[in-house]
C-alpha positions in Angstrom: 13.0 -20.5 2.5 16.1 -18.5 1.8 16.4 -16.4 -1.3 19.3 -17.4 -3.6 22.6 -15.4 -3.4 23.4 -14.0 -6.8 26.9 -12.5 -6.9 29.3 -10.8 -9.3 26.8 -10.9 -12.2 26.1 -8.3 -14.9 22.5 -7.8 -16.2 22.4 -5.8 -19.4 19.5 -4.5 -21.6 16.9 -6.5 -19.8 13.2 -5.5 -19.3 11.9 -6.2 -15.8 8.8 -3.9 -16.2 6.5 -6.9 -17.0 8.6 -9.9 -15.8 9.8 -9.7 -12.2 13.5 -9.9 -11.3 14.2 -13.2 -9.6 13.9 -12.8 -5.8 17.4 -13.0 -4.3 20.2 -11.4 -2.5 22.2 -9.6 -5.1 25.8 -8.9 -4.1 28.3 -6.9 -6.2 26.0 -7.1 -9.3 25.8 -4.5 -12.0 22.5 -3.6 -13.9 23.2 -1.8 -17.2 20.4 -0.2 -19.2 17.7 -2.3 -17.5 14.1 -1.3 -17.4 12.3 -1.7 -14.0 9.7 1.0 -14.7 6.4 0.3 -12.9 7.9 -3.1 -12.0 8.4 -5.0 -8.7 11.6 -4.8 -6.8 10.0 -5.3 -3.5 11.6 -7.6 -0.9 14.9 -7.7 -2.7 18.4 -7.3 -1.3 21.0 -5.3 -3.2 24.4 -5.1 -1.6 27.3 -3.3 -3.2 25.4 -3.2 -6.5 25.3 -0.6 -9.3 22.5 0.5 -11.5 23.8 2.2 -14.6 21.5 4.0 -17.0 18.5 2.1 -15.7 14.8 3.2 -15.5 13.2 2.5 -12.1 10.4 5.0 -12.6 7.6 4.2 -10.1 9.0 0.8 -9.2 7.8 -0.9 -6.1 10.7 -1.0 -3.6 8.8 -2.0 -0.4 11.1 -3.7 2.1 14.0 -3.7 -0.3 17.5 -3.4 1.0 19.9 -1.0 -0.8 23.2 -1.3 1.0 26.2 0.5 -0.5 24.3 0.7 -3.8 25.2 3.2 -6.5 22.8 4.7 -9.1 24.4 6.4 -12.1 22.6 8.2 -15.0 19.4 6.4 -13.9 15.8 7.5 -13.9 14.3 7.1 -10.4 11.2 9.2 -10.9 8.5 8.7 -8.2 10.5 6.2 -6.1 9.4 6.0 -2.5 12.6 5.3 -0.7 10.9 5.5 2.7 9.2 2.1 1.7 12.5 0.3 1.5 14.3 -1.3 4.4 15.5 1.7 6.3 17.9 -0.1 8.6 20.6 -0.8 6.0 20.0 1.9 3.5 23.2 3.4 2.1 23.1 4.8 -1.4 24.9 7.2 -3.8 23.3 9.0 -6.8 25.3 10.4 -9.8 23.5 12.1 -12.7 20.1 10.7 -11.8 16.6 12.0 -12.2 14.9 11.7 -8.8 11.9 14.0 -9.7 8.9 13.4 -7.4 10.8 10.8 -5.4 10.4 10.7 -1.6 12.9 10.1 1.3 10.3 10.9 3.9 11.6 10.2 7.4 14.7 8.3 6.3 18.1 8.6 7.9 20.5 8.9 4.9 23.5 10.7 6.6 26.5 11.3 4.4 24.7 10.4 1.2 26.2 11.9 -2.0 24.0 13.4 -4.7 26.0 14.5 -7.8 24.5 16.4 -10.7 21.0 15.1 -9.9 17.6 16.4 -10.8 15.7 16.6 -7.5 12.6 18.5 -8.7 9.7 18.2 -6.2 11.7 15.5 -4.3 10.4 15.1 -0.7 12.9 15.3 2.1 10.4 15.9 4.9 11.7 14.8 8.3 14.7 13.2 6.6 18.1 13.1 8.3 20.4 14.7 5.7 23.2 15.5 8.1 26.6 15.5 6.3 24.9 15.0 2.9 26.5 16.6 -0.1 24.3 17.9 -2.9 26.8 18.7 -5.7 25.5 20.7 -8.6 21.9 19.4 -8.2 18.7 21.0 -9.4 16.6 21.4 -6.3 13.6 23.1 -7.9 10.5 22.7 -5.6 12.3 20.1 -3.5 10.5 19.8 -0.2 12.3 20.4 3.1 10.2 20.3 6.3 11.7 19.5 9.7 14.7 18.2 7.8 18.0 17.7 9.5 20.6 19.5 7.4 23.4 19.7 10.0 26.7 19.8 8.1 25.1 19.3 4.8 26.7 20.9 1.7 24.3 22.6 -0.8 26.8 25.2 -1.9 26.9 24.2 -5.6 23.2 23.3 -6.0 20.7 25.6 -7.5 16.9 26.5 -7.5 16.9 26.0 -3.8 13.8 27.0 -1.8 14.2 26.2 1.9 12.7 27.8 5.0 15.4 28.0 7.7 12.8 28.3 10.4 11.2 25.0 9.5 14.4 22.9 9.2 17.4 22.1 11.4 20.5 24.0 10.0 23.9 24.0 11.7 27.1 24.4 9.8 25.1 23.9 6.6 26.9 25.2 3.5 25.2 27.4 1.0 26.6 29.6 -1.7 25.7 33.3 -2.0 23.8 32.5 -5.1 21.4 30.1 -3.3 20.9 32.4 -0.3 17.9 33.9 -2.1 16.2 30.5 -1.8 16.4 30.9 2.0 14.6 34.2 2.0 11.9 33.3 -0.5 9.2 33.2 2.1 9.7 36.9 2.9 8.8 37.9 -0.7 11.6 40.4 -0.8 13.5 41.7 -3.9 17.2 41.4 -3.9 19.1 43.3 -6.6 
């Protein structure tokens, strides 16, 4: 049985935290101020969709496809992106709260994060090559065996990253966030 194709539709001010979003293949749809908190978005397909000012806190996204999907001003706390379909994942985040979210082991090359809160976000073994973190709060973000080749972290802040435990080549940092690269040495820079 094929899921229905739902295209070019706008969903506004709807609560999907208790009632499940209809299973389907959503193409070019826009979700505005919708609540998916603690809800089920598993086994869904979102292609060229936008989530604007939505709450997806701790939503189940197992086997979900996010292809060319944009999240703006949304709350994505605790999302486990590694549970979604990793073959087609292509996302962009603008002004989102991704605290405690996880991208463990995903390949999200070239992804754009703009003005996001990434507190305690897990990027362990993630391919972040060519990713741009523009003006993001990276407090306690986790980087272990992370590929950061060509990534741009120059305008982000509260960075704490051990260069010996990650793959850095042509990675861009500002002089302000260099202290986060030396934190493990417990030195004082004045």
